[in-house]
BADRENMI-454933 format. One record per residue: x, y, z of N, C-alpha, C in turn; residue number from 1; residue in one letter. Coordinates in Angstrom, 3 decimals. Each point is the difference from the previous one (the first is absolute). Layout:
BEGIN
n_x X n_y Y n_z Z ca_x X ca_y Y ca_z Z c_x X c_y Y c_z Z k NUM r a
...
! end
This chain:
BEGIN
n_x 3.976 n_y 156.985 n_z 126.232 ca_x -1.154 ca_y 0.401 ca_z 0.771 c_x -1.232 c_y -0.306 c_z -0.826 k 1 r x
n_x -0.888 n_y -0.739 n_z 0.567 ca_x -1.198 ca_y -0.425 ca_z -0.719 c_x -1.156 c_y 0.931 c_z 0.337 k 2 r x
n_x -0.384 n_y 0.800 n_z -0.962 ca_x -1.142 ca_y 0.897 ca_z 0.197 c_x -1.024 c_y -0.214 c_z -1.107 k 3 r x
n_x -0.044 n_y -1.205 n_z -0.515 ca_x -0.923 ca_y -0.280 ca_z -1.094 c_x -1.453 c_y 0.232 c_z 0.404 k 4 r x
n_x -0.290 n_y -0.120 n_z 1.283 ca_x -1.373 ca_y 0.190 ca_z 0.457 c_x -0.318 c_y 1.472 c_z 0.262 k 5 r x
n_x 0.930 n_y 0.891 n_z -0.298 ca_x -0.147 ca_y 1.434 ca_z 0.244 c_x -0.237 c_y 0.298 c_z 1.478 k 6 r x
n_x 0.528 n_y -0.838 n_z 0.865 ca_x -0.135 ca_y 0.177 ca_z 1.434 c_x 1.108 c_y 0.923 c_z 0.487 k 7 r x
n_x -0.341 n_y 1.283 n_z 0.182 ca_x 0.993 ca_y 0.989 ca_z 0.379 c_x 0.619 c_y -0.304 c_z 1.355 k 8 r x
n_x -0.807 n_y -0.407 n_z 0.953 ca_x 0.499 ca_y -0.299 ca_z 1.354 c_x 1.021 c_y -1.128 c_z -0.041 k 9 r x
n_x -0.253 n_y -0.983 n_z -0.834 ca_x 0.924 ca_y -1.119 ca_z -0.146 c_x 1.333 c_y 0.503 c_z -0.583 k 10 r x
n_x -0.072 n_y 0.872 n_z -0.988 ca_x 1.218 ca_y 0.558 ca_z -0.591 c_x 0.792 c_y 0.791 c_z 1.034 k 11 r x
n_x -0.715 n_y 0.777 n_z 0.813 ca_x 0.658 ca_y 0.809 ca_z 1.035 c_x 0.737 c_y -0.896 c_z 0.993 k 12 r x
n_x -0.652 n_y -1.050 n_z 0.451 ca_x 0.617 ca_y -0.917 ca_z 0.962 c_x 1.191 c_y -0.717 c_z -0.631 k 13 r x
n_x -0.133 n_y -0.402 n_z -1.259 ca_x 1.093 ca_y -0.706 ca_z -0.660 c_x 1.219 c_y 0.907 c_z -0.173 k 14 r x
n_x -0.208 n_y 1.231 n_z -0.450 ca_x 1.117 ca_y 0.919 ca_z -0.224 c_x 0.733 c_y 0.274 c_z 1.306 k 15 r x
n_x -0.731 n_y 0.424 n_z 1.022 ca_x 0.633 ca_y 0.285 ca_z 1.285 c_x 0.552 c_y -1.269 c_z 0.633 k 16 r x
n_x -0.674 n_y -1.120 n_z -0.224 ca_x 0.475 ca_y -1.275 ca_z 0.534 c_x 1.348 c_y -0.398 c_z -0.573 k 17 r x
n_x 0.196 n_y 0.213 n_z -1.301 ca_x 1.294 ca_y -0.307 ca_z -0.611 c_x 1.108 c_y 0.858 c_z 0.608 k 18 r x
n_x -0.289 n_y 1.271 n_z 0.215 ca_x 1.005 ca_y 0.888 ca_z 0.592 c_x 0.314 c_y -0.472 c_z 1.424 k 19 r x
n_x -1.036 n_y -0.268 n_z 0.772 ca_x 0.161 ca_y -0.476 ca_z 1.377 c_x 0.821 c_y -1.286 c_z 0.015 k 20 r x
n_x -0.383 n_y -0.972 n_z -0.827 ca_x 0.671 ca_y -1.301 ca_z -0.007 c_x 1.465 c_y 0.123 c_z -0.392 k 21 r x
n_x 0.302 n_y 0.900 n_z -0.938 ca_x 1.411 ca_y 0.191 ca_z -0.386 c_x 0.794 c_y 0.604 c_z 1.148 k 22 r x
n_x -0.573 n_y 0.977 n_z 0.700 ca_x 0.696 ca_y 0.582 ca_z 1.146 c_x 0.141 c_y -1.028 c_z 1.125 k 23 r x
n_x -0.979 n_y -0.877 n_z 0.145 ca_x 0.075 ca_y -1.082 ca_z 0.979 c_x 1.093 c_y -1.003 c_z -0.377 k 24 r x
n_x 0.167 n_y -0.265 n_z -1.283 ca_x 0.987 ca_y -0.996 ca_z -0.441 c_x 1.435 c_y 0.436 c_z 0.274 k 25 r x
n_x 0.225 n_y 1.300 n_z 0.167 ca_x 1.345 ca_y 0.502 ca_z 0.332 c_x 0.046 c_y 0.494 c_z 1.444 k 26 r x
n_x -0.969 n_y -0.456 n_z 0.798 ca_x -0.066 ca_y 0.248 ca_z 1.442 c_x -0.166 c_y 1.469 c_z 0.397 k 27 r x
n_x -0.526 n_y 0.832 n_z -0.892 ca_x -0.311 ca_y 1.377 ca_z 0.381 c_x -1.339 c_y 0.079 c_z 0.709 k 28 r x
n_x -0.849 n_y -0.964 n_z -0.284 ca_x -1.251 ca_y -0.171 ca_z 0.740 c_x 0.102 c_y -1.387 c_z 0.628 k 29 r x
n_x -0.008 n_y -0.076 n_z 1.339 ca_x 0.310 ca_y -1.266 ca_z 0.666 c_x -1.091 c_y -1.075 c_z -0.077 k 30 r x
n_x -1.241 n_y 0.395 n_z -0.154 ca_x -1.069 ca_y -1.003 ca_z 0.013 c_x -0.635 c_y -0.147 c_z -1.366 k 31 r x
n_x -0.400 n_y -1.226 n_z -0.303 ca_x -0.693 ca_y -0.238 ca_z -1.260 c_x -1.388 c_y 0.615 c_z 0.061 k 32 r x
n_x -0.473 n_y 0.359 n_z -1.173 ca_x -1.308 ca_y 0.658 ca_z -0.115 c_x -1.100 c_y -1.023 c_z 0.242 k 33 r x
n_x -0.945 n_y 0.378 n_z 0.843 ca_x -1.150 ca_y -0.865 ca_z 0.243 c_x -1.031 c_y 0.160 c_z -1.109 k 34 r x
n_x -0.803 n_y -1.009 n_z -0.196 ca_x -0.999 ca_y 0.050 ca_z -1.071 c_x -1.110 c_y 1.004 c_z 0.294 k 35 r x
n_x -0.103 n_y 0.433 n_z 1.260 ca_x -1.048 ca_y 0.950 ca_z 0.363 c_x 0.482 c_y 1.450 c_z 0.041 k 36 r x
n_x 1.245 n_y 0.252 n_z -0.437 ca_x 0.538 ca_y 1.372 ca_z -0.008 c_x -0.744 c_y 0.860 c_z -1.011 k 37 r x
n_x -0.315 n_y 1.206 n_z 0.402 ca_x -0.627 ca_y 0.943 ca_z -0.923 c_x 1.096 c_y 0.719 c_z -0.785 k 38 r x
n_x -0.344 n_y 0.567 n_z -1.143 ca_x 0.994 ca_y 0.771 ca_z -0.753 c_x 0.593 c_y 1.138 c_z 0.828 k 39 r x
n_x -0.811 n_y 0.615 n_z 0.830 ca_x 0.490 ca_y 1.097 ca_z 0.844 c_x 1.041 c_y -0.494 c_z 1.000 k 40 r x
n_x -0.221 n_y -1.175 n_z 0.572 ca_x 0.976 ca_y -0.580 ca_z 0.928 c_x 1.299 c_y -0.342 c_z -0.715 k 41 r x
n_x -0.134 n_y -0.555 n_z -1.189 ca_x 1.185 ca_y -0.365 ca_z -0.784 c_x 0.789 c_y 1.258 c_z -0.353 k 42 r x
n_x -0.698 n_y 1.039 n_z -0.464 ca_x 0.669 ca_y 1.263 ca_z -0.346 c_x 0.722 c_y 0.584 c_z 1.207 k 43 r x
n_x -0.650 n_y -0.013 n_z 1.136 ca_x 0.600 ca_y 0.571 ca_z 1.214 c_x 1.267 c_y -0.765 c_z 0.380 k 44 r x
n_x -0.030 n_y -1.300 n_z -0.120 ca_x 1.174 ca_y -0.818 ca_z 0.349 c_x 1.139 c_y 0.216 c_z -0.991 k 45 r x
n_x -0.334 n_y 0.147 n_z -1.282 ca_x 1.025 ca_y 0.287 ca_z -1.019 c_x 0.658 c_y 1.342 c_z 0.306 k 46 r x
n_x -0.801 n_y 1.021 n_z 0.279 ca_x 0.550 ca_y 1.323 ca_z 0.330 c_x 0.855 c_y -0.057 c_z 1.264 k 47 r x
n_x -0.482 n_y -0.693 n_z 1.015 ca_x 0.754 ca_y -0.122 ca_z 1.243 c_x 1.364 c_y -0.638 c_z -0.245 k 48 r x
n_x 0.013 n_y -1.077 n_z -0.781 ca_x 1.259 ca_y -0.697 ca_z -0.290 c_x 0.978 c_y 0.914 c_z -0.740 k 49 r x
n_x -0.509 n_y 0.775 n_z -0.942 ca_x 0.876 ca_y 0.899 ca_z -0.762 c_x 0.496 c_y 1.156 c_z 0.865 k 50 r x
n_x -0.848 n_y 0.496 n_z 0.895 ca_x 0.411 ca_y 1.094 ca_z 0.885 c_x 1.045 c_y -0.460 c_z 1.013 k 51 r x
n_x -0.170 n_y -1.206 n_z 0.522 ca_x 0.930 ca_y -0.509 ca_z 1.011 c_x 1.342 c_y -0.420 c_z -0.586 k 52 r x
n_x 0.019 n_y -0.400 n_z -1.233 ca_x 1.222 ca_y -0.484 ca_z -0.648 c_x 0.495 c_y 1.058 c_z -0.975 k 53 r x
n_x 0.647 n_y 1.001 n_z 0.541 ca_x 0.397 ca_y 1.188 ca_z -0.774 c_x 1.000 c_y -0.303 c_z -1.114 k 54 r x
n_x 0.699 n_y -1.128 n_z 0.075 ca_x 0.965 ca_y -0.359 ca_z -1.042 c_x -0.636 c_y -0.804 c_z -1.132 k 55 r x
n_x -1.276 n_y -0.295 n_z 0.140 ca_x -0.701 ca_y -0.826 ca_z -0.983 c_x -0.532 c_y 0.844 c_z -1.144 k 56 r x
n_x 0.223 n_y -0.501 n_z -1.204 ca_x -0.597 ca_y 0.593 ca_z -1.196 c_x -0.804 c_y -1.100 c_z -0.681 k 57 r x
n_x -1.168 n_y 0.342 n_z -0.473 ca_x -0.851 ca_y -0.979 ca_z -0.665 c_x -0.469 c_y 0.560 c_z -1.332 k 58 r x
n_x 0.124 n_y -0.821 n_z -1.015 ca_x -0.549 ca_y 0.329 ca_z -1.311 c_x -1.026 c_y -1.076 c_z -0.312 k 59 r x
n_x -1.232 n_y 0.417 n_z -0.195 ca_x -1.080 ca_y -0.923 ca_z -0.316 c_x -0.302 c_y 0.150 c_z -1.483 k 60 r x
n_x 0.121 n_y -1.102 n_z -0.722 ca_x -0.205 ca_y 0.024 ca_z -1.446 c_x -1.279 c_y -0.770 c_z -0.328 k 61 r x
n_x -0.916 n_y 0.689 n_z -0.634 ca_x -1.240 ca_y -0.618 ca_z -0.460 c_x 0.075 c_y -0.101 c_z -1.511 k 62 r x
n_x 0.136 n_y -1.207 n_z -0.502 ca_x 0.078 ca_y -0.206 ca_z -1.443 c_x -1.331 c_y -0.575 c_z -0.473 k 63 r x
n_x -0.407 n_y 0.418 n_z -1.175 ca_x -1.268 ca_y -0.423 ca_z -0.597 c_x -1.152 c_y 0.219 c_z 0.993 k 64 r x
n_x -0.048 n_y 1.199 n_z 0.529 ca_x -0.966 ca_y 0.364 ca_z 1.035 c_x -1.313 c_y 0.549 c_z -0.583 k 65 r x
n_x -0.154 n_y -0.060 n_z -1.302 ca_x -1.191 ca_y 0.554 ca_z -0.650 c_x -1.314 c_y -0.442 c_z 0.639 k 66 r x
n_x -0.193 n_y -1.296 n_z 0.305 ca_x -1.289 ca_y -0.392 ca_z 0.597 c_x -0.248 c_y 0.683 c_z 1.342 k 67 r x
n_x 1.032 n_y 0.169 n_z 0.806 ca_x -0.156 ca_y 0.665 ca_z 1.292 c_x -0.350 c_y 1.471 c_z -0.211 k 68 r x
n_x 0.679 n_y 0.648 n_z -0.942 ca_x -0.295 ca_y 1.409 ca_z -0.270 c_x -1.409 c_y 0.172 c_z -0.547 k 69 r x
n_x -0.461 n_y -0.942 n_z -0.817 ca_x -1.367 ca_y 0.079 ca_z -0.517 c_x -1.006 c_y -0.034 c_z 1.150 k 70 r x
n_x 0.200 n_y -0.907 n_z 0.954 ca_x -0.899 ca_y -0.106 ca_z 1.145 c_x 0.160 c_y 1.226 c_z 0.898 k 71 r x
n_x 1.248 n_y 0.427 n_z 0.227 ca_x 0.249 ca_y 1.146 ca_z 0.882 c_x -0.556 c_y 1.291 c_z -0.592 k 72 r x
n_x 0.026 n_y 0.120 n_z -1.309 ca_x -0.560 ca_y 1.180 ca_z -0.678 c_x -1.482 c_y 0.151 c_z 0.349 k 73 r x
n_x -0.695 n_y -1.102 n_z 0.076 ca_x -1.432 ca_y 0.038 ca_z 0.336 c_x -0.229 c_y 0.394 c_z 1.464 k 74 r x
n_x 1.046 n_y 0.008 n_z 0.804 ca_x -0.091 ca_y 0.370 ca_z 1.422 c_x 0.833 c_y 1.238 c_z 0.299 k 75 r x
n_x 0.090 n_y 0.884 n_z -0.983 ca_x 0.699 ca_y 1.274 ca_z 0.160 c_x 1.470 c_y -0.180 c_z 0.396 k 76 r x
n_x 0.609 n_y -1.094 n_z -0.466 ca_x 1.412 ca_y -0.289 ca_z 0.248 c_x 0.348 c_y -0.017 c_z 1.491 k 77 r x
n_x -0.889 n_y -0.566 n_z 0.810 ca_x 0.251 ca_y -0.054 ca_z 1.449 c_x 1.255 c_y -0.804 c_z 0.328 k 78 r x
n_x 0.254 n_y -1.072 n_z -0.747 ca_x 1.177 ca_y -0.827 ca_z 0.265 c_x 1.286 c_y 0.763 c_z -0.318 k 79 r x
n_x 0.044 n_y 0.631 n_z -1.160 ca_x 1.195 ca_y 0.769 ca_z -0.378 c_x 0.198 c_y 1.148 c_z 0.976 k 80 r x
n_x -1.076 n_y 0.632 n_z 0.411 ca_x 0.115 ca_y 1.094 ca_z 0.978 c_x 0.566 c_y -0.518 c_z 1.323 k 81 r x
n_x -0.408 n_y -1.197 n_z 0.404 ca_x 0.534 ca_y -0.574 ca_z 1.236 c_x 1.490 c_y -0.314 c_z -0.145 k 82 r x
n_x 0.417 n_y -0.439 n_z -1.174 ca_x 1.426 ca_y -0.274 ca_z -0.236 c_x 0.838 c_y 1.273 c_z 0.078 k 83 r x
n_x -0.636 n_y 1.130 n_z -0.280 ca_x 0.710 ca_y 1.288 ca_z 0.127 c_x 0.367 c_y 0.294 c_z 1.442 k 84 r x
n_x -0.754 n_y -0.560 n_z 0.942 ca_x 0.236 ca_y 0.272 ca_z 1.423 c_x 1.457 c_y -0.190 c_z 0.401 k 85 r x
n_x 0.541 n_y -1.210 n_z -0.127 ca_x 1.401 ca_y -0.189 ca_z 0.377 c_x 0.979 c_y 0.750 c_z -0.913 k 86 r x
n_x -0.377 n_y 0.170 n_z -1.263 ca_x 0.884 ca_y 0.734 ca_z -0.924 c_x 0.197 c_y 1.429 c_z 0.486 k 87 r x
n_x -1.074 n_y 0.627 n_z 0.467 ca_x 0.051 ca_y 1.411 ca_z 0.394 c_x 0.160 c_y 0.227 c_z 1.502 k 88 r x
n_x 0.024 n_y -1.056 n_z 0.785 ca_x 0.145 ca_y 0.149 ca_z 1.448 c_x 1.371 c_y 0.608 c_z 0.309 k 89 r x
n_x 0.063 n_y 1.115 n_z 0.746 ca_x 1.288 ca_y 0.658 ca_z 0.260 c_x 0.997 c_y -0.881 c_z 0.758 k 90 r x
n_x -0.488 n_y -0.979 n_z 0.765 ca_x 0.909 ca_y -0.899 ca_z 0.716 c_x 0.513 c_y -1.145 c_z -0.876 k 91 r x
n_x -0.586 n_y -0.166 n_z -1.170 ca_x 0.371 ca_y -1.085 ca_z -0.912 c_x 0.509 c_y 0.556 c_z -1.330 k 92 r x
n_x -0.436 n_y 1.178 n_z -0.328 ca_x 0.200 ca_y 0.599 ca_z -1.325 c_x 1.377 c_y -0.307 c_z -0.599 k 93 r x
n_x -0.039 n_y -0.468 n_z -1.223 ca_x 1.218 ca_y -0.315 ca_z -0.724 c_x 0.470 c_y -1.427 c_z 0.203 k 94 r x
n_x -0.587 n_y -0.720 n_z 0.941 ca_x 0.424 ca_y -1.379 ca_z 0.256 c_x -1.040 c_y -1.031 c_z -0.424 k 95 r x
n_x -1.162 n_y 0.463 n_z -0.462 ca_x -1.050 ca_y -0.885 ca_z -0.484 c_x -0.437 c_y 0.522 c_z -1.351 k 96 r x
n_x 0.233 n_y -0.791 n_z -1.026 ca_x -0.311 ca_y 0.442 ca_z -1.358 c_x -0.903 c_y -1.023 c_z -0.678 k 97 r x
n_x -0.825 n_y 0.510 n_z -0.892 ca_x -0.936 ca_y -0.829 ca_z -0.747 c_x 0.328 c_y 0.119 c_z -1.487 k 98 r x
n_x 0.076 n_y -1.140 n_z -0.666 ca_x 0.134 ca_y -0.028 ca_z -1.455 c_x -1.214 c_y -0.748 c_z -0.531 k 99 r x
n_x -0.726 n_y 0.649 n_z -0.881 ca_x -1.211 ca_y -0.587 ca_z -0.565 c_x 0.213 c_y -0.197 c_z -1.495 k 100 r x
n_x -0.154 n_y -1.244 n_z -0.430 ca_x 0.147 ca_y -0.313 ca_z -1.422 c_x -1.235 c_y -0.770 c_z -0.443 k 101 r x
n_x -0.438 n_y 0.310 n_z -1.185 ca_x -1.181 ca_y -0.672 ca_z -0.511 c_x 0.280 c_y -0.705 c_z -1.301 k 102 r x
n_x -0.755 n_y -1.039 n_z -0.241 ca_x 0.083 ca_y -0.690 ca_z -1.278 c_x -0.564 c_y 0.913 c_z -1.083 k 103 r x
n_x -1.098 n_y 0.662 n_z 0.328 ca_x -0.547 ca_y 1.028 ca_z -0.870 c_x 0.598 c_y 1.319 c_z 0.480 k 104 r x
n_x -0.419 n_y 1.078 n_z -0.537 ca_x 0.560 ca_y 1.290 ca_z 0.385 c_x -0.626 c_y 0.499 c_z 1.302 k 105 r x
n_x 0.824 n_y 0.113 n_z 1.030 ca_x -0.462 ca_y 0.538 ca_z 1.273 c_x -0.386 c_y 1.472 c_z -0.173 k 106 r x
n_x 0.601 n_y 0.642 n_z -0.988 ca_x -0.258 ca_y 1.426 ca_z -0.235 c_x -1.446 c_y 0.278 c_z -0.407 k 107 r x
n_x -0.744 n_y -1.037 n_z -0.378 ca_x -1.376 ca_y 0.226 ca_z -0.448 c_x -0.887 c_y 0.545 c_z 1.118 k 108 r x
n_x 0.454 n_y -0.114 n_z 1.236 ca_x -0.779 ca_y 0.493 ca_z 1.134 c_x 0.217 c_y 1.488 c_z 0.250 k 109 r x
n_x 0.896 n_y 0.636 n_z -0.746 ca_x 0.310 ca_y 1.414 ca_z 0.233 c_x -1.219 c_y 0.906 c_z -0.138 k 110 r x
n_x -0.972 n_y -0.405 n_z -0.783 ca_x -1.195 ca_y 0.825 ca_z -0.196 c_x -1.094 c_y -0.293 c_z 1.025 k 111 r x
n_x 0.266 n_y -0.962 n_z 0.896 ca_x -0.983 ca_y -0.309 ca_z 1.037 c_x -0.028 c_y 1.127 c_z 1.031 k 112 r x
n_x -1.181 n_y 0.296 n_z 0.539 ca_x -0.070 ca_y 1.032 ca_z 1.047 c_x 0.824 c_y -0.428 c_z 1.216 k 113 r x
n_x 0.681 n_y 0.941 n_z 0.595 ca_x 0.796 ca_y -0.245 ca_z 1.209 c_x 1.064 c_y -1.075 c_z -0.195 k 114 r x
n_x 0.577 n_y -0.042 n_z -1.164 ca_x 1.053 ca_y -0.958 ca_z -0.331 c_x 1.203 c_y 0.218 c_z 0.918 k 115 r x
n_x 0.361 n_y -0.974 n_z 0.868 ca_x 1.030 ca_y 0.244 ca_z 1.012 c_x 1.415 c_y -0.413 c_z -0.386 k 116 r x
n_x 0.187 n_y -0.673 n_z -1.117 ca_x 1.315 ca_y -0.548 ca_z -0.305 c_x 1.107 c_y 1.046 c_z -0.150 k 117 r x
n_x -0.252 n_y 1.196 n_z -0.526 ca_x 1.100 ca_y 0.970 ca_z -0.096 c_x 0.593 c_y 0.378 c_z 1.358 k 118 r x
n_x -0.783 n_y -0.113 n_z 1.063 ca_x 0.526 ca_y 0.332 ca_z 1.321 c_x 0.981 c_y -1.047 c_z 0.507 k 119 r x
n_x 0.073 n_y -1.151 n_z -0.684 ca_x 0.986 ca_y -1.015 ca_z 0.345 c_x 1.283 c_y 0.178 c_z -0.808 k 120 r x
n_x -0.007 n_y 0.906 n_z -0.950 ca_x 1.170 ca_y 0.235 ca_z -0.850 c_x -0.416 c_y 0.025 c_z -1.452 k 121 r x
n_x 0.939 n_y 0.286 n_z -0.852 ca_x -0.279 ca_y 0.098 ca_z -1.425 c_x -0.189 c_y -1.356 c_z -0.645 k 122 r x
n_x -0.576 n_y 0.026 n_z -1.181 ca_x -0.203 ca_y -1.246 ca_z -0.730 c_x 0.965 c_y -0.062 c_z -1.179 k 123 r x
n_x 0.449 n_y -1.204 n_z -0.259 ca_x 0.902 ca_y -0.257 ca_z -1.115 c_x -0.562 c_y -1.195 c_z -0.752 k 124 r x
n_x -0.157 n_y 0.156 n_z -1.288 ca_x -0.463 ca_y -1.125 ca_z -0.799 c_x 1.217 c_y -0.807 c_z -0.435 k 125 r x
n_x 0.005 n_y -1.274 n_z 0.338 ca_x 1.099 ca_y -0.888 ca_z -0.362 c_x -0.553 c_y -1.017 c_z -0.974 k 126 r x
n_x 0.677 n_y -0.137 n_z -1.116 ca_x -0.461 ca_y -0.963 ca_z -0.985 c_x 1.214 c_y -0.713 c_z -0.591 k 127 r x
n_x -0.259 n_y -0.795 n_z -0.984 ca_x 1.059 ca_y -0.772 ca_z -0.642 c_x 1.026 c_y 0.946 c_z -0.611 k 128 r x
n_x 1.272 n_y -0.311 n_z 0.238 ca_x 1.091 ca_y 0.828 ca_z -0.522 c_x 0.283 c_y -0.366 c_z -1.452 k 129 r x
n_x 0.463 n_y 0.954 n_z -0.790 ca_x 0.489 ca_y -0.350 ca_z -1.338 c_x 1.145 c_y -1.008 c_z 0.131 k 130 r x
n_x 0.097 n_y -0.909 n_z -0.944 ca_x 0.988 ca_y -1.082 ca_z 0.076 c_x 1.416 c_y 0.527 c_z 0.212 k 131 r x
n_x 0.389 n_y 1.010 n_z -0.745 ca_x 1.360 ca_y 0.542 ca_z 0.123 c_x 0.269 c_y 0.482 c_z 1.429 k 132 r x
n_x -0.953 n_y 0.719 n_z 0.590 ca_x 0.165 ca_y 0.506 ca_z 1.368 c_x 0.039 c_y -1.137 c_z 1.010 k 133 r x
n_x -0.834 n_y -1.014 n_z -0.201 ca_x -0.028 ca_y -1.132 ca_z 0.922 c_x 1.326 c_y -0.769 c_z -0.049 k 134 r x
n_x 0.547 n_y -0.192 n_z -1.189 ca_x 1.297 ca_y -0.675 ca_z -0.133 c_x 1.081 c_y 0.808 c_z 0.715 k 135 r x
n_x -0.013 n_y 1.305 n_z -0.191 ca_x 0.973 ca_y 0.868 ca_z 0.651 c_x -0.130 c_y -0.107 c_z 1.527 k 136 r x
n_x -1.226 n_y -0.013 n_z 0.493 ca_x -0.232 ca_y -0.066 ca_z 1.441 c_x 0.493 c_y -1.315 c_z 0.597 k 137 r x
n_x -0.008 n_y -1.063 n_z -0.783 ca_x 0.496 ca_y -1.289 ca_z 0.469 c_x 1.525 c_y -0.057 c_z -0.085 k 138 r x
n_x 0.542 n_y 0.399 n_z -1.129 ca_x 1.432 ca_y -0.184 ca_z -0.239 c_x 0.890 c_y 1.024 c_z 0.695 k 139 r x
n_x -0.420 n_y 1.257 n_z 0.048 ca_x 0.871 ca_y 1.079 ca_z 0.478 c_x 0.483 c_y -0.185 c_z 1.440 k 140 r x
n_x -0.872 n_y -0.338 n_z 0.954 ca_x 0.509 ca_y -0.178 ca_z 1.373 c_x 1.037 c_y -1.119 c_z 0.110 k 141 r x
n_x -0.215 n_y -1.081 n_z -0.737 ca_x 0.969 ca_y -1.094 ca_z 0.033 c_x 1.323 c_y 0.403 c_z -0.649 k 142 r x
n_x -0.091 n_y 0.724 n_z -1.104 ca_x 1.218 ca_y 0.469 ca_z -0.658 c_x 0.773 c_y 0.952 c_z 0.902 k 143 r x
n_x -0.691 n_y 0.821 n_z 0.756 ca_x 0.668 ca_y 0.925 ca_z 0.932 c_x 0.771 c_y -0.774 c_z 1.074 k 144 r x
n_x -0.447 n_y -1.208 n_z 0.294 ca_x 0.682 ca_y -0.845 ca_z 0.987 c_x 1.034 c_y -0.920 c_z -0.641 k 145 r x
n_x 0.134 n_y 0.082 n_z -1.330 ca_x 0.992 ca_y -0.812 ca_z -0.707 c_x -0.503 c_y -1.333 c_z -0.502 k 146 r x
n_x -1.310 n_y -0.202 n_z -0.004 ca_x -0.574 ca_y -1.257 ca_z -0.473 c_x -0.623 c_y 0.186 c_z -1.380 k 147 r x
n_x 0.013 n_y -1.067 n_z -0.771 ca_x -0.703 ca_y -0.019 ca_z -1.279 c_x -0.819 c_y -1.287 c_z -0.078 k 148 r x
n_x -1.012 n_y 0.023 n_z -0.823 ca_x -0.826 ca_y -1.190 ca_z -0.192 c_x 0.641 c_y -0.860 c_z -1.076 k 149 r x
n_x -0.074 n_y -1.340 n_z 0.190 ca_x 0.613 ca_y -0.916 ca_z -0.957 c_x -0.674 c_y 0.058 c_z -1.364 k 150 r x
n_x -1.300 n_y 0.229 n_z 0.005 ca_x -0.718 ca_y 0.068 ca_z -1.272 c_x -1.186 c_y 0.934 c_z 0.134 k 151 r x
n_x -0.484 n_y 0.432 n_z -1.145 ca_x -1.177 ca_y 0.866 ca_z -0.024 c_x -1.241 c_y -0.757 c_z 0.478 k 152 r x
n_x 0.045 n_y -1.333 n_z -0.063 ca_x -1.148 ca_y -0.796 ca_z 0.438 c_x -0.296 c_y 0.195 c_z 1.484 k 153 r x
n_x 1.031 n_y 0.216 n_z 0.805 ca_x -0.205 ca_y 0.215 ca_z 1.433 c_x -0.761 c_y 1.308 c_z 0.216 k 154 r x
n_x 0.408 n_y 1.046 n_z -0.695 ca_x -0.680 ca_y 1.291 ca_z 0.113 c_x -1.428 c_y -0.125 c_z -0.518 k 155 r x
n_x -0.194 n_y -0.694 n_z -1.119 ca_x -1.345 ca_y -0.187 ca_z -0.545 c_x -0.895 c_y -0.790 c_z 0.957 k 156 r x
n_x 0.582 n_y -0.941 n_z 0.710 ca_x -0.770 ca_y -0.777 ca_z 0.978 c_x -0.485 c_y 0.911 c_z 1.130 k 157 r x
n_x 0.876 n_y 0.884 n_z 0.470 ca_x -0.381 ca_y 0.955 ca_z 1.044 c_x -1.116 c_y 0.904 c_z -0.518 k 158 r x
n_x 0.117 n_y 0.461 n_z -1.233 ca_x -1.042 ca_y 0.848 ca_z -0.591 c_x -1.335 c_y -0.740 c_z -0.064 k 159 r x
n_x 0.051 n_y -1.279 n_z -0.350 ca_x -1.227 ca_y -0.789 ca_z -0.109 c_x -0.643 c_y -0.203 c_z 1.372 k 160 r x
n_x 0.807 n_y -0.288 n_z 1.005 ca_x -0.534 ca_y -0.244 ca_z 1.347 c_x -0.614 c_y 1.266 c_z 0.585 k 161 r x
n_x 0.649 n_y 1.138 n_z -0.205 ca_x -0.480 ca_y 1.254 ca_z 0.592 c_x -0.977 c_y 0.733 c_z -0.898 k 162 r x
n_x -0.184 n_y -0.493 n_z -1.222 ca_x -0.870 ca_y 0.661 ca_z -0.969 c_x 0.398 c_y 1.473 c_z -0.198 k 163 r x
n_x 1.281 n_y 0.251 n_z 0.152 ca_x 0.598 ca_y 1.333 ca_z -0.180 c_x -0.563 c_y 1.055 c_z 0.959 k 164 r x
n_x -0.498 n_y -0.443 n_z 1.153 ca_x -0.446 ca_y 0.939 ca_z 1.027 c_x 1.202 c_y 0.380 c_z 0.862 k 165 r x
n_x 0.219 n_y 1.271 n_z 0.250 ca_x 1.219 ca_y 0.436 ca_z 0.680 c_x 0.142 c_y -0.469 c_z 1.440 k 166 r x
n_x -1.081 n_y -0.204 n_z 0.696 ca_x 0.096 ca_y -0.378 ca_z 1.410 c_x 0.204 c_y -1.482 c_z 0.218 k 167 r x
n_x -0.097 n_y -0.803 n_z -1.036 ca_x 0.086 ca_y -1.445 ca_z 0.166 c_x 1.378 c_y -0.496 c_z -0.343 k 168 r x
! end
């Protein structure tokens, strides 16, 4: 999401647009989004699709969202508050989840007035794992299935690619 110009409205349209487009790509929303759609129209269509498709669960992951949060902070977190809508909607509740990850610490906004992120759930700081723990996390599941790695170089390659981050 490009918010280098600090254009909050652009960020709002992009965030909701990505959610809309993903739901459209799996046919939960039948029509493609028009370029003249307002954020409110997009939000309403996303909510409608989730309400009508009771078996649908959606997890929206925002990685390296710091620039969006910086812009949204200047607008009293209106975007994050809008994302709470489907999360807390009683007809959707539990089937729409938001994960927010930042390159910098997302927790730095905790001291901002009216900080809304705790209402989306708790925060967990995830960082690089100690080497021993990362090796264990790679090898143990395979060993439980009866597999072993031919050499330590394979495990080291995985560590290098993931930079010892647990989710990668």
